[in-house]
N, C-alpha and C positions, 0 to 999 in steps of 0.2 A: 647526402645527409640532409636532415630538415634541421636547421639551426635556428635558434632564437636569440634575440638581443636582449640585453639587461633592460628592465623597465625604466622608461624615462624618469629621472628623478622628480619628485614632488616635494613641494614645500611640506613641512611639518603639517600633517593632517590635523592634529588636535590644535596646534597653535593658529593656523590661518583659517580653519574652518572646523570649529568644534561640533557642528551640526552634521559632518560627514558620515560618523559612524551610524547616527540615527536614520539618515538617508538611506544608507546601505541596508540597515536592518528593516526598515519599512518596505523597501522594495523587494528585497529577498523574501521577506515573509510573504508579501503578496504573490510572488512566484511559487513559492512552495505551497501556499495554500490553494491557488488555482490548480497546480500540478496534481496535488494529492486528492483535491475534490474530484477531478475528472479521472482519478484511478478507480474511484468507487461510485460515482454517479451513475455509471451505466449498469451496475449491478442491480440496483433498485428499479431501474427504468426499463429492463429487459422486456417484461411482458408488453408494455406499450409500444416499444421500438418493434418487437416481432409482429404485434398486430398492426402497427403502422405500415410496415413493409409487406403485410399479407403473406407471412412465412410461419408455418407451424414449426416451433423449434423442437418439439417432441418426437417428430417423425425421424427415424434412424438416419436418413440422407441429410437431415439438417443439423445433427447433433454437433458436428464440427464447427458449423457457424456459430452456434452457441458458446461453445468452449473457446473459440478464438475471439469472440466479442468481450468475453469476460477477461481472458488472459493475455491478449496481444499487447495491451499497454504495459502490464507488468513484466512480461517476458522482455520487452525491448529495453525498458528502463534497467532491468537487472544486468542486461548483457553489456550496455553501452556506457553506464556511469563511470567506470574506471578509466575507459579510453578518453572519454571527455574531460574527466578530471585531470588526466595528463595533460591533455591539450591546453587545460586552463594553466597549468604549471608552466607550459612551454610558450604560449602565445599570448596569455593574459586571460585572467579569470573573469573579469568584468566583460570583456570582449566576447568570450565563449557563452557566458549567461546570457547576455543581451541577444545573441544569434539564436539560443534556445527560446527566448521569449517570442521572437518573431516567428520561428517555425511553429511553435505551439499555437499561436494565434492564426496563422494561415490555415493549418489543418483544421482547426475548430470551425473556420468559416466554411471549408469544404464539407465538413461533416453535417453541419447545420442546413446546407442547401441540398441534400440528398433528395432527388426528385422522382426516383423510380422505385420498382418494387421487386419483390421475389429475390432469388438467390443473387442476382446482379447487385441489388442494394446491399445485401449482407457482405459481398465481397468488397464492394466500395467502402463501406463502413469500416470494415476491418483493415483495409489498405490505410486509410486516413487515420485510424487509431495507431497504427504502426508509426506513421509520421509524427503524430502527436506524441507519441512516447519517446521518439527521437528528441522533440523539443523538451519534453519533460526530463529526460536524462541530463541535458545540458544544464537545465535549471537545478535539479537536485546534486548534480556532481560539483557545481561551482558555488553554491549559495553559502554553505558552511565555510568553505575556505575564504570567501570574500569577507564574512563576518570576522573570522579569526584574524585576518589581516587588518581589519578596521578597528578591533577592539583590543584594549589592554587585556592582560591575563586576569586582573582581578574583577573584569565585567564580562568576560566571555560567557560564564555561566548563565547570566542573565538574557544576553543576546542570544545564545544558542538555544536557550530555554524558550524564549519567545518564538524563534524560528521553528524549534521542534514542536511547540504547541501547534503552529500552523501546519507543519508536515504531518502529524497524526491526527489532529483535530480535522483536518481536511477530509481524511477518509471517512470520518464519521458524518461531517456536514454534507459530504457528497450523498449520502443516503437520504439525508432529509430534503436536500435540494432537488434530487431527482424524483423523491416521492411527490413533492409538490408540483413540479413542472410536468413530469411526463404525462399524467392524466390529462392536463390542459392540452398539450400539443408536444410529441416526443422530440420534435426538432429543437424545442427550447432547451433541452438538456445540453445540447452542444452550443446553441446560440448564446446562452448566458456567459460563457467564457470569453467571447469575441470582445466586448468593450473592456473588460479587465486586461485582456491580452494587449489591446492596443495601447491603453493607458501605461501598463507596464513596460512595453516595448520603448515607447517614446521616452518615458521617464528615466529607464535604465540607459537609454542612449545619452541623454543629456546630462545625467548626474552621476552615474558610477564611474569609476576610474580604477585602475590597477595600482594598488599601493604595496603589494607584496613582492617576494623575489622571483625571478625567473631564472632559468638556467639553460645553457645550450645542451642539446641533446639529440641523439638519433632517435628516430620513430622506431619503435620495437615492433616490426611488422609481424615476425613469426609469432611473437607473443600475442599480439592482437588477433592474429588468425585462429591461433590454437584455442585461445580463450573464448572468443565469440563462438566458433563452431562448436567446441566442446560444450559450453554452457547452454546454447541453443538446443543442442542434441538431448542434453539431459532434461531440460525444462519441457521440450517436446514429448519426450518419453513419459514424464510425469503427468502431462496433460492427457495424453492418449491412454495412459495406464488406467484411469477411472472409466474408461468406456469398455462395455462388454465385448469379449472376443470368443468367437465360437460358442461353446456351451459354458463358458465361464462368465461369472457375473462381472469380472474386471479384466482389463486386457494386460496385466502384468507379464503373462506368459506368451504374449504375441510376439513373434519374431522382430516386427518392426520396433515395439517397444523395448525389447531387450537389446536389439542393435543400438538403438538411440542411447540407452543407459549405458551400456558396456562401451560403445564407441566414443560417446561423449566423456565418459570417466577416463578413458585412456588418453583422449586428447587433453584433458584437464591435467592428467599427470604428467604429460609431455610439456604443458605449459609451465608447470612448476620447475622442471627440469631446465626448461630454456631461461626461466627468469633468473637462475643462479649463475648463468653464463654470460648473458648479454650486458653491455656497459650501462645502458639506460633502461631498466625493466619496466614493463607496464605496472606490475605488482612489486614494489621494493620490499622483498622478503626480509630486508634487515630491520624494517619496521617492527617485525614481530619479535625482535630482540627486547623491544620496549614491553615491559609487563603491563603497563596500563593500557597500551595499544591492543595487545594480544586478548587480555582477559576481558577488556571492554568490549571488543568486538565478538568474543564468544557470548558474552551476556547479551548483547544487542541481538545476535543471531537467534539465540534462545528465546529471547522476548518476542522477536518478530515471528517465529514459528508459532509460539502460543497465541499470539494477538491475531495473526493472519486468518486462521480458520475459525476464530470466534465469531467474526462478522457473518461468515456464511452459515454458521449453525444456527446463530440468533435469527437470521432472517427466515431459514427453513422453519424454525421453531414457531416464530410469530406468524409468518405468512401462510405456512401450510397447515398448521395445527391450531395455536392458541386463538389467534383472531377469528377463524371461522366458527370455532367452538363458541365464541362469544358473540355471535351473530354478525360479524362483518362480512360482506360479500367478497368473493376472491378478487374482484376488480379493484376494491378498496384497500386491500391488505398491504400493498408497497408503501403507501403514504403512511398508514398506521403503524406499520412495523418501524419505520424511521422515527415516527413521533414517540413511541414507546421505548426506543433505545437512547433518547435524549439524556437521561441520567448519567449514562456513561460518559458522554461528550462533556456535560457540565463538571462532572468529577475531574475529568482531565484537564479542561480549560482553566479551572480554578487553581489546581495544585501545581501544574507543571512550571508556570513561570516563578512562583514561589519557591519551588525546590531548587531551581536553577539559580535563583539569586542568593538563596541561603548556602548553597553548596560552594558559591565563590568564597564564602568566608569560613565555612565549617568543614569543608571537604565532601568529598562524593559517595564514598563507598557505603556509608550508612544509609544515605537516601536510597541508593540503587538497590541495595540488599533489602531493605524493608519494603521497597516497592514491589520487588519480585516475590517476596513472602506474602504480601497482602494479595497480589494477583492470583498466586497459587491457591490461597485460602477461598477466593471468590470461585475459582474453578471447582473446587471441592463442593462449595455450597450449591452450584448449579447442578452438580451431580445428584445430590440428594433431594433437590426440589422436585416436587411432582411435575409432571408434563403439563397438566391442567392446573397451573399454580394461580395463587392470589398474587394481585400485581404489586402492592406494596413490598412484600419481601424481595420480589424480583427486582423492582426499581432500586432497592437499598443494595443488592448485591452488585448491580450494575454500577451504581455510583461509586461503591468501594473499589471495584475492578478499574474504573477510570481514575481514581485516586491513586491505586497502586501504580498504574502505567505512568501517570504524571509524576510520581515521586522518582521513578526509574529513568524516564526517558531524558529529560533535560541534563541532569548531572551526568549521566552516561556519555551524552553526546559530547558535553563540555570536557569530560575526562579524557575522551579519545582524541578530540582535536587539539587539545592542550599538550598532548604527549608528542605531537607531530613537530619536526623541524619546519622552519618557515617556508622552505623550497619544496617541501613535500605535501603541503596541506591539500592541494587540488587531488593528486592521486590518492592520498589518504582519505579524504572525504569521499571520493569515488569508490574506493574499497569498502568503506563502511556502508555506503548506500547500496552497493552490490549485495554484501551479505544480508542487508535488511530485505531488498526487493526480491532477491532469489529465495530467501526464506519464506516470504509471502506466497510465492508459487508453490514451493515445496510444502508449505503448510496446508494449501488448498488440496493438493494431491493426496497428502497423508490423511487429513481430516475427512475428506470425501471416501477414501478408501476404508478408513475405520467405520465411517457411517454406513457404507454399503456393505461391509461385512456384517454389521449388526442387524442391518435391515434383511440381508439374505437368509439369515438363520431363522426368523420367525414370520417374515412378511408373507411368503407364498401360502402357508397354511392360514393365517389371518385373513388373506385376501380370499381365498377359496371359500372358506367358511362364510365370510361376510356376504359374498356375492350369492352363494346358494341360499342363504337365509332369506335374501330378497327376490328370490324367484329365478335366478339365472340357472340355466341347465348346468349340471355337474361338470359336464365335459367342457362346456364353454368357460365355466369358472376355472377349472384346472389349467386350461390352456392360457388363459389371462394371468392367472397366478404365476406362471412360470416366466412371464416376461421379466426383463433384467431389472434389478432394484434401482439402477441408476435412473431409468426413466421416472420412477415414482419420486426419487430424491430431486430430480431436475424439475418436476411438476411441483413438489412443494416448495422448491427455492423460487420458482417463477410466480407462486401464488395461483397456480392452476389447480382446478379440479380435474384430475386426469381420468376419473372414472367413465364420464361420457366419451372422452377420446378413446379410452381402451376398449369399451364395448361397442363402440360404432353402430352398425346396424342392428346388432342384437338388442340394443336398448329399446328400439320401437316395438319388439315383440313381447315386452313385459307389460303387466298391469300398470295403470297410471301411478297407483300407489307405490309400486316397486321403483318406478322411474324417478318419482319425486324423492324417495328415500335414498336412492343411490346418487343422485346428482345434488342432494341438498348440502347444507353447510356442516352437517354433523358427521355423515358416513365416513368419508375419506379421512378427516383428522383423527376420528376415534379408532379407525382401522390401523393407522400407522403409529399411534401413540406408544404402544408398548415395544415394537420394534425399533421405534426412534429413540426410545429411552436407552435401549441396549448400545446402540451405536454412539449415542451421546456420551455415555459412561465410559466407552473405550477412548473416544476422541479428547474428552476433557481430563481422563487419567493421564494420557499422553502429555497434554498441555501442563499439567501439574509437575510431571518430571522435567519438563523444559524449563519451567520457572524456577524450580529448585536448583537445577543446574546453573542457570542465570544468577541466582542468589550467591551461590558458591563462588562463580567466576568473579562476581562484584566485589567479594571480600579480597581478592588478589590484586585489585587495581590499587593505585597510589592513594596516599591520604591528601594532605594539603598539597595543592599544585603550585609549582614554581614556574618562572618564565623560562622557556626553552632558551639554550644558548645561542641558537642560530636565528633569534627573533631579529627583525630589521631595527636598526638603531633607534628610529623614532617611535618604536613601540615599546621600547624597553625602559622606560622611565616613569616618574611618578605621574598619577592621574588624579583628576578630581573625581568626586563621587559620581556614580551614574544618575542619582537623582538630581544633583547640581547641574551636570552636563545636559540632561535631558530638559530640565527646566530653561536653561539658557538657549537650547536649540529650538525649544517651542517658542520662546519670545522672539528669537530672530527670524524664524519661519513665518511667524504671524505677521511681520513687517515687510517681508520680501514680495515683491510683485512678480508676475510671470515673465514680463520682458527682462527683468534683472536675470532670472535663471537662464532664459534663451541666449543672453548676450555674453554669458560667461565663457571662456576659452573652451575649446574642444576637450572633452574628458578623456579621451583614448590616447595613449602614447603612440 
C-alpha cells in the first residue's frame, strides 16, 4: 500500500498571510504560461529547427520525426495529467507541482544545447520533448487544484480565469515567440524557457505550501497501466492515421493504426470497468454524478476539439497560401503568421479574466453558452471568407473568436473546479486537463484528415494542369500529382514551397521562365487555394458542430455556485473582496525583502 499522511496543519492562510493566495496565483500562472507556450512554440519554429539540424521533414523516412516533434508534448501531457493529479491528492499538490517545474526546466536546458545534426538530433529533441511534457503534466495537473485550495469560492472564478488566460493564451503566445526567436537561432526556442523555469522552481519551493486535504489511498496500478497504454495507443493511432498507407492518401486502414485504435479502445473500456471496482480509482467515476462536472467537461472537450485544429489550419492558411500571395518569402512566413494571428490572442486576453470575475457573481452558464455560440459563428465566418481575404475582416473574425473562447474558458474552468470535493481536486483537475489535451491531439488528427480528404479530391488534377501549363512533361506532371496530399499539407504547414522539392532534377530541364513561375511565390498558393477551401469548409463545419454541442452542454451546468460541503474549515468562511485583498498583498509585498522570504519556515509539510 502507498499510504499518505494528513497534511500538516497550517495556520489560517487568510488570517496569517493574506498574500498567499496571490503568491499561489502568480506562480501557477507562470507555470501554466511557460508550459503552454512550449506546447505551441515548436509548431511555428519547425522550419527553422529542421533547417538547423539539416533534416528534410518532407522526405517519407522523416515524416515520423515531424509528427512526433509536433505531437510528443501533447500526447505525454494528455496521458499523465490524471495520474499526476492523483499523486498531488495523495502526496501534496505543491510538492508535485514543484517537481514538475524542476523537470520542465532541466529538459529545456537539454533541448537548448542540442549540438548534433540529422536523425540523431531529431530523436534527441523528441526524447527531451517527452521529458518536458512530463514536467508540463505535473504543472497542468496541480495548478488548478492549488488555486482552488487557496481561494474562497467567491473568488475562484477570478483566480482560475487568470490562470486559464495563461493556459490558453500561452498556446497563442508560443506561436509569436517561436516566430520571433526561431529565425534568429532555433536553439533560442528552447533556451527562452530556462530562466523562467529556474525562477519558477525556486519560487515555488520557497513560497508554495499544501493547504488542501490529503487522504490515505492505494495506488491504482491496474487503472494507471490500462489508462496510459490505452490512451497512448489511441493517440498514436490518430497520429499515424494522417500518414499515407499503400495506395491510400491516409493510413486509417493500416493494420497498425487499426490495431492501435481498437486495442487502445479496448484497454480504455477495461479501464472504466476497473475504476468501478477498485477502492481508490484513478478516475473517480462518482464525480460524473455531479451535473456541473459532467456537462462542464463535455463542453470543455468540445471546445478543445474545435480550438485545437484551428491553430493548425490558420498556420497552413497564412504560411502556405495567403502570405506568399501577398509577397512574403516562405522563410518569413512563420513570424508573420504569428503576428497576423495576434487579434485572436488579444480578444482572449481581454475577455477571459473579466468573464471569470463576473461569473463569480452572476453564475457561469450564460457566459459559457454565449462564448460557444460566438465561437461557432466565427467558424462559419471563416468558411464563407475567400481564401485570398482582405485582412481587416479576417482580423475582426479572429478577435471575435478570441472573445468567444475567453467568455467560455474561465467560467467553465471555475464551474468544474468548484463542483469538486476538496480531497478530489487534484484528480478532478487532472481529468479536466486530460480531456482538454487529448482533445487537442484528436482535433489535429480529425482536422488534418478532413483537410487531406478535401485536398485529395481536387488537388491531383489542379497540380497536373498547373505543372503542364508551365512546361513540365505530362507523364512527369501526372506522376507528381499522384503524390500523397499530406506531403502538400505538411509543406504548407511548414511554410515551404514544395514544388522545387517535388520536381527535383526535372526542374533544371525546364526553361528559366518556367522554373521561375513554378518556384515563385504565387504558383503553389494559387494551386492549392481551391482544394484548401474544400478541406477548410469540412473542418470548420465539424468545429461548428462541436461548439454547438459545447453550448448545449453548458446550459446543463449549475447556476450560482455554492461552497462544496467538504471544503476545509478555513476556506468556508467570509472573505474580503478580491480587490481589497490584492491591494493589501501588493502593499505587503512591496515592503518585503528577499532575506525575509528566504528566512521563513520551510513551506512543505
